[in-house]
C-alpha positions as CSV (number, residue, x, y, z in Angstrom):
1,M,-59.8,-11.5,-19.2
2,Y,-60.6,-14.7,-17.3
3,N,-57.0,-15.1,-16.3
4,K,-57.0,-11.5,-15.1
5,L,-60.2,-12.1,-13.1
6,M,-58.7,-15.2,-11.5
7,T,-55.5,-13.3,-10.6
8,C,-57.6,-10.6,-8.9
9,L,-59.7,-13.2,-7.1
10,K,-56.6,-15.0,-5.8
11,S,-55.1,-11.7,-4.7
12,V,-58.3,-10.7,-2.7
13,K,-58.7,-14.2,-1.2
14,E,-55.1,-14.0,0.1
15,K,-56.1,-10.9,2.1
16,I,-59.5,-11.8,3.4
17,D,-61.7,-14.9,4.1
18,F,-65.2,-13.3,3.8
19,K,-68.1,-14.4,1.7
20,P,-70.5,-11.5,0.9
21,E,-74.1,-12.0,0.1
22,T,-74.8,-8.6,-1.4
23,A,-72.6,-6.2,-3.5
24,L,-73.0,-2.4,-3.4
25,V,-71.5,0.1,-5.7
26,L,-71.3,3.6,-4.3
27,G,-71.9,6.6,-6.6
28,S,-71.2,10.3,-6.0
29,G,-72.6,11.5,-2.6
30,L,-72.5,8.0,-1.1
31,G,-68.7,7.6,-0.9
32,D,-68.6,7.7,2.9
33,Y,-71.5,5.3,3.4
34,A,-69.1,2.4,3.8
35,D,-67.4,4.1,6.7
36,E,-70.7,3.9,8.7
37,I,-71.3,0.1,8.5
38,Q,-69.8,-2.6,10.6
39,V,-66.5,-2.9,8.8
40,V,-64.6,-6.2,8.9
41,Q,-61.8,-5.2,6.5
42,T,-60.9,-2.8,3.7
43,I,-58.7,-3.7,0.7
44,E,-57.2,-0.9,-1.5
45,Y,-57.6,-1.4,-5.2
46,T,-53.9,-0.7,-5.6
47,S,-53.1,-3.7,-3.5
48,I,-55.0,-6.1,-5.8
49,E,-52.8,-7.5,-8.6
50,G,-54.1,-6.5,-12.0
51,F,-57.0,-4.5,-10.7
52,P,-58.0,-1.2,-12.5
53,V,-57.7,1.9,-10.2
54,S,-60.3,4.7,-10.0
55,T,-58.8,8.1,-10.9
56,V,-61.9,10.2,-10.2
57,K,-61.6,12.8,-7.3
58,G,-63.8,11.7,-4.4
59,H,-63.7,8.0,-5.2
60,K,-61.6,6.4,-2.5
61,G,-60.7,3.3,-4.5
62,R,-61.2,0.4,-2.2
63,F,-63.4,-2.6,-1.3
64,V,-65.0,-2.5,2.1
65,F,-66.2,-5.9,3.6
66,G,-68.6,-5.9,6.5
67,Y,-72.2,-6.0,7.6
68,V,-75.3,-3.9,7.0
69,G,-77.5,-5.1,9.7
70,E,-76.7,-8.8,9.7
71,K,-76.2,-8.9,5.9
72,P,-72.6,-9.6,4.8
73,V,-71.7,-7.2,2.0
74,V,-68.9,-6.1,-0.2
75,I,-68.9,-2.4,-1.1
76,M,-67.1,-0.7,-3.9
77,Q,-66.0,2.7,-2.5
78,G,-65.2,4.2,-5.8
79,R,-65.9,2.7,-9.3
80,V,-64.0,2.6,-12.5
81,H,-65.4,4.5,-15.5
82,Y,-64.9,3.9,-19.2
83,Y,-64.0,7.6,-19.7
84,E,-60.9,7.1,-17.5
85,G,-59.4,5.2,-20.5
86,Y,-59.9,1.7,-19.4
87,K,-61.2,-1.0,-21.7
88,M,-64.9,-1.9,-21.0
89,S,-63.8,-5.3,-19.8
90,D,-61.7,-3.6,-17.1
91,V,-64.6,-1.3,-16.1
92,V,-66.8,-4.3,-15.3
93,L,-64.0,-6.4,-13.8
94,P,-64.9,-5.2,-10.2
95,T,-68.5,-6.2,-10.7
96,R,-67.5,-9.7,-11.9
97,L,-65.0,-10.0,-9.1
98,M,-67.7,-9.3,-6.4
99,G,-69.8,-12.0,-8.0
100,M,-66.9,-14.5,-8.0
101,L,-66.3,-13.7,-4.3
102,G,-69.9,-14.9,-3.6
103,A,-72.3,-12.0,-4.0
104,K,-75.6,-13.1,-5.4
105,K,-77.3,-9.7,-5.5
106,I,-76.0,-6.2,-6.4
107,L,-77.3,-2.7,-5.8
108,L,-75.8,-0.1,-8.1
109,T,-76.0,3.6,-7.3
110,N,-75.0,6.7,-9.2
111,A,-75.4,10.4,-9.7
112,A,-77.3,11.2,-12.9
113,G,-78.7,14.1,-15.0
114,G,-82.4,14.3,-15.2
115,A,-83.7,14.0,-18.8
116,N,-87.3,13.8,-17.7
117,P,-88.6,17.4,-17.3
118,S,-90.8,16.3,-14.4
119,F,-87.8,15.4,-12.4
120,K,-85.9,17.8,-10.1
121,P,-82.5,17.8,-8.5
122,G,-82.4,15.8,-5.4
123,D,-84.9,13.2,-6.7
124,F,-84.2,9.5,-6.5
125,M,-85.0,7.2,-9.4
126,I,-85.4,3.5,-9.4
127,I,-83.8,2.2,-12.6
128,T,-86.4,0.1,-14.5
129,D,-84.3,-0.4,-17.6
130,H,-81.4,1.0,-19.5
131,I,-80.0,2.0,-22.9
132,T,-76.4,1.4,-23.7
133,T,-76.4,2.4,-27.4
134,G,-73.8,5.1,-26.6
135,I,-71.1,2.7,-25.2
136,P,-69.5,-0.6,-26.1
137,S,-71.1,-3.7,-24.6
138,P,-69.0,-5.2,-21.8
139,L,-69.8,-8.6,-23.3
140,I,-68.0,-8.0,-26.6
141,G,-65.1,-10.4,-27.2
142,P,-64.7,-14.0,-26.3
143,N,-67.4,-15.2,-23.9
144,I,-66.3,-16.4,-20.5
145,D,-68.5,-19.5,-20.3
146,G,-67.9,-19.8,-16.5
147,L,-69.7,-16.5,-16.0
148,G,-72.6,-16.8,-18.4
149,T,-74.1,-17.7,-21.8
150,R,-72.8,-16.1,-25.0
151,F,-76.2,-14.5,-25.8
152,P,-77.8,-13.5,-22.5
153,D,-81.5,-12.4,-22.3
154,M,-81.8,-8.8,-21.2
155,S,-85.6,-8.7,-20.8
156,E,-85.4,-7.9,-17.0
157,V,-81.9,-6.7,-16.1
158,Y,-83.3,-4.8,-13.1
159,S,-85.1,-7.3,-10.9
160,K,-88.8,-6.6,-10.4
161,R,-88.6,-8.1,-6.9
162,L,-85.8,-5.7,-5.9
163,R,-87.6,-2.8,-7.5
164,D,-90.6,-3.6,-5.4
165,I,-88.4,-3.6,-2.3
166,I,-86.9,-0.2,-3.1
167,R,-90.4,1.3,-3.8
168,K,-91.7,-0.1,-0.5
169,N,-88.8,1.2,1.5
170,A,-88.9,4.6,-0.1
171,K,-92.6,4.9,1.0
172,E,-91.7,3.8,4.6
173,C,-88.9,6.4,4.7
174,N,-91.2,9.1,3.3
175,I,-89.0,9.5,0.3
176,E,-90.6,10.5,-2.9
177,I,-89.2,8.3,-5.6
178,Q,-89.2,8.4,-9.4
179,E,-88.9,5.5,-11.8
180,G,-87.3,5.4,-15.2
181,V,-84.9,4.4,-17.9
182,Y,-81.2,5.2,-17.5
183,V,-79.1,6.0,-20.6
184,Q,-75.3,5.6,-20.3
185,F,-73.1,7.7,-22.5
186,T,-69.3,7.6,-22.4
187,G,-68.4,10.9,-20.7
188,P,-66.4,12.5,-19.3
189,N,-68.1,15.5,-21.0
190,Y,-71.7,16.2,-20.0
191,E,-74.2,15.4,-22.8
192,T,-75.1,18.1,-25.3
193,P,-78.7,19.3,-25.5
194,A,-79.1,17.4,-28.8
195,E,-77.9,14.2,-27.1
196,V,-80.3,14.7,-24.2
197,R,-83.2,15.1,-26.8
198,L,-82.0,11.9,-28.4
199,A,-82.1,10.1,-25.0
200,Q,-85.6,11.4,-24.4
201,R,-86.8,10.1,-27.8
202,W,-85.3,6.8,-27.0
203,G,-87.4,6.7,-23.9
204,G,-84.6,7.8,-21.4
205,D,-85.4,9.5,-18.1
206,A,-81.9,10.0,-16.8
207,V,-78.4,10.2,-18.3
208,G,-75.0,9.3,-16.9
209,M,-71.6,7.8,-17.4
210,S,-71.7,4.5,-15.5
211,T,-73.9,1.8,-14.1
212,A,-75.6,0.2,-17.1
213,C,-72.5,-1.6,-18.2
214,E,-72.0,-2.9,-14.7
215,A,-75.7,-4.1,-14.7
216,M,-75.2,-5.9,-18.0
217,A,-72.1,-7.7,-16.6
218,A,-73.9,-8.6,-13.3
219,H,-77.0,-9.9,-15.1
220,H,-74.8,-11.9,-17.5
221,M,-73.3,-13.8,-14.6
222,G,-76.7,-14.3,-12.8
223,L,-76.6,-11.6,-10.1
224,E,-80.0,-10.3,-9.1
225,T,-79.5,-6.6,-10.0
226,C,-81.1,-3.3,-9.0
227,G,-80.1,0.3,-9.3
228,I,-80.9,3.8,-7.9
229,S,-80.0,7.1,-9.5
230,C,-79.7,10.3,-7.5
231,I,-80.8,13.1,-9.9
232,T,-78.2,15.7,-9.0
233,N,-78.9,18.1,-11.9
234,M,-81.1,18.6,-14.9
235,A,-79.5,17.6,-18.1
236,A,-78.3,20.1,-20.8
237,G,-81.1,21.8,-22.6
238,I,-83.5,21.2,-19.8
239,S,-81.6,23.3,-17.3
240,K,-80.5,26.8,-18.4
241,E,-77.5,26.6,-16.1
242,Q,-74.1,25.4,-17.2
243,L,-73.3,21.9,-15.9
244,N,-70.4,21.3,-13.5
245,H,-69.3,18.6,-11.1
246,K,-69.5,20.9,-8.1
247,E,-73.3,21.2,-8.5
248,V,-73.5,17.4,-8.8
249,Q,-71.5,16.9,-5.6
250,E,-73.5,19.6,-3.7
251,T,-76.8,18.0,-4.6
252,A,-75.6,14.5,-3.8
253,D,-74.3,15.7,-0.4
254,R,-77.6,17.5,0.4
255,V,-79.7,14.3,0.0
256,A,-77.1,11.9,1.2
257,K,-78.8,11.2,4.5
258,S,-82.0,10.1,2.8
259,F,-80.1,8.1,0.2
260,K,-78.1,6.2,2.9
261,E,-81.4,5.4,4.8
262,L,-82.9,4.0,1.6
263,V,-79.8,2.0,0.7
264,T,-79.6,0.5,4.2
265,K,-83.2,-0.6,4.3
266,T,-83.0,-2.0,0.8
267,I,-79.8,-4.1,1.4
268,I,-81.3,-5.6,4.6
269,D,-84.4,-6.6,2.7
270,M,-82.7,-7.8,-0.5
């Protein structure tokens, strides 16, 4: 895995000389955010030797390097998911690569199902913690000592400082924001009502198919990490409607303007 990372790093550095300060992973509904920043260069995932390629419709599959305000950033315009058939080490390879390129902070975004009955579609949720019982840890296997310790502490995966910044910016943008625990399952199927009840009993407020594994890998290598979920639908058993990706995309698109405003202010303040 370390050799694969170094191959990817060498491939990217041959294409661009740019040191990002902050990394951003775009979830559903934010895919075109990267087109609106001051872009320096884009690099297609397919042009990076050994790099896993996103196969999900709507995920463009490229890195965008540029500036949000005066902040140098690298943006993942399309992530890789475990359900696409990749090993978990490949799923978090892009996160590790962005850290190796120089990013010290990372903002993870996603579309999620609301497991908390007080949530509603269109809400935003600051991720305060996560549960990854339903997926393999990205840290399984030989430890890469150059990235982090064998047994990393996970007491505060999501930085309190960055959560305070998101909360402050949401208030300034007049955006009502929720806070809660994100539970990652494997996907690609939506969770069953019984699985959602289990997530609730664990203390989960939102469920999804990404993000937590990326947060673990980022925290392992010392990146200051935060995350925001867009609650695009109520999870199975809470909603009486059948779940479908079209509903997820429609809700994400509806609140995209507010989401982009919150993300921009947060990156500038990180």
